[in-house]
N, C-alpha and C positions, 0 to 999 in steps of 0.2 A: 504494499500500500504507499504512496504517497506520503510523505512527510508534510502533511499541510502546514504545522506551526514554523517551518523554516520558511515555506512559500509565500504564507501571509502574515504580518508582524504589524502590528498597531502600538500605538502609544496610548490609546484612548480605549480599544476594546480587546479582550477575550475573544478569540476565535477557535472554536472546539469544531471538530470534525470526525464523524464517525461513519464506515461502509461497514454493513455485514449483509449476509446472506439469509433472507427469507424463505426457508426451504421448504413451508407449508404452501406459500404462494409461486416458490420457484422464481423468485426476483432477488435482485442486488436492491439494497435499500441506503442511501446515504442521505446523510442530515449535517448541516453546518448551522452551528449557532453563535450568535453575537451576544457579548453580554458587557455592559459599561463596567470599566475597571475603577470607578470610582464609587459605583452603588452596588455594582455584583449583580443587576438586574439584565434580563434579556432584552435585546432590542428587537425592532422591526429590522429586518434585512437577512435574517436566516434564509433557509431553504430545505427543502425535501425533493430529493431524487431518486427516480426507480429506473433500473435497465437489466439488462439481460446478463451483465459480466460486471465485475469489479472495474475493470478499466472504463466502461461506458460510463458507470456511475460517477468515477473521478474526475472523468472527463467533463460532465454535466455541472459537477459542484464547482470545477475550477474555472469554466465559463461565466458561472455565476459569481462567484469570488473575485474574479479579474472586473466584473464590471461595478463590485462595489469598492476598489481602491480608492476612489476619490472620497468616498462617504468616511472609509475606515481612518483616513489620514488627516480628517477635522475633526475636533472637538465638538462635541453636542453644545447647544447654544447654552445650556445651565450646567455645562462641566463644573464639577467640585463645587457646587453652590451647596450650603449647608438645606436650604428647603428641599431640596432633589433628594438629599440622601436621608432626610428625614420621612420624606414622601416614601422612598424605598422599604425603609423599617416598617411603617405603617402597612404596607404592604405584604412584608414578611409576617407581620403580625396576623394579618388576615388568614394568610396562608397556613399558618399555625393552628390557627383555630379552627378552619374549616377541615382540615387533615384530622384533628381528632375527633371532630364530628363522625366524619366518615368513617374512620376507622369503629367508632362506638356502633354504627350503624351495621355494619359487615360483621362484627362478631357478637351483636347482642342474639342473647337466646343461646348461644352455643356455652352449657355449661362449663365444659373443661378448659374455655378460656376466660372464666370468670375473674380467678385470682390475677392473671396478667392484666386484665382490663382495671381491676381497680389500683394495682400497682402503676399502671401508664396514667391512671386519672390524675391520681395525686402527684406523680412526678411533672404531666405535662402544665396541671392548674400551677403548681408552684412556677414552672417555666414561663407561662401566660403571664402570670401575676408580674415577675420578675420584669420580662419583657416590656410591659404595661406601665409599669414605674418608669422604667428606663426611658422609655418614648415618650410620655408626658413631660419627662424633665428636660428632653432635647426641645420640645415644642417651647416649654417656657423660658428657656435659654435663648429663643431666637429673638432678633430685634424684631419691633411693629411691624417693618417692611418688609422681613422675611415672613413673619405669618400671613400679611395680604398676598405674598408671592405664593405661598402653599396653597392657598385657598382661590388660585386663578388661573386657569389653563391658557394655553397660547392661543392665538386666534386661528391658526391653523387646524387645532383641535376642535374648536368651536363649528369651524366650517365644515367638518367632515364627522360628524357626529355618528353616524352609523357604522364607521370602522370599529373592528373590536378594539384595536391598540387604542384609540380615541375615548370608546366606552370607558376603559379601564382607568382612562387617566380623569377624567370627567367623575366618575362615579367616587375614587378614592378622595379628589379635592372637596366634592360636597359633604363627605363622610367624615372628614378629619377633626371638623370643628367640635366635635363631640368629645375630644381630648385636649380642647383648649379649657384650662380650669376656669377661668374668668375672662371669657371673650368681649372685646370690647365692641363699642356701638359701631365704630367703623368695619369691625371682623365680621359682626352679625349681618351687616348691611353688604358688605363684600360677598359673604356667603351665599345670600339671597340673590343677588346679582346673578354669580355664577349659577345657581341652579336656575334661575330664569333663561339665561342663556343655553341651558341645556336643553330646553322645549323645543 
């Protein structure tokens, strides 16, 4: 397999590539994922490719990533901004809670898993509690300008509301105010303005 880590290097994004054979469907599957180095979050620009051989899939991945070179060489608009890092932590907290809920649903009713579920419940509750406290502290440490920024999506997001990436951003910024201990009048107004633009 090609060493994609040597072919594509970015100061701003981690690029991970995997190519595997799906023996059930008798095809090769290649996936390229892009993650911001400042927040660790996956970003738009990855791809999934299928082919009859490992070489054909690698070639398609190369073609796609070659087209991404300009994108990979430029930092995102909000690179290294504190609001973006806090928003990434908020999404991570949401994934932890959702993952735990899914696990409970999957093993509910299986008596041989009850002890494991109880152990997991208490450890994950402790983790969620610690993460929430740390997350609220991050919000409280932000400046008033940063707090307004985290409540506001970019114009391009508002103009493309049906896109899944846009929906994720819009939803997170609408909900994050719940973790503001004492939101100011301006922050409450900005949250309402954001929700109005989501309609």
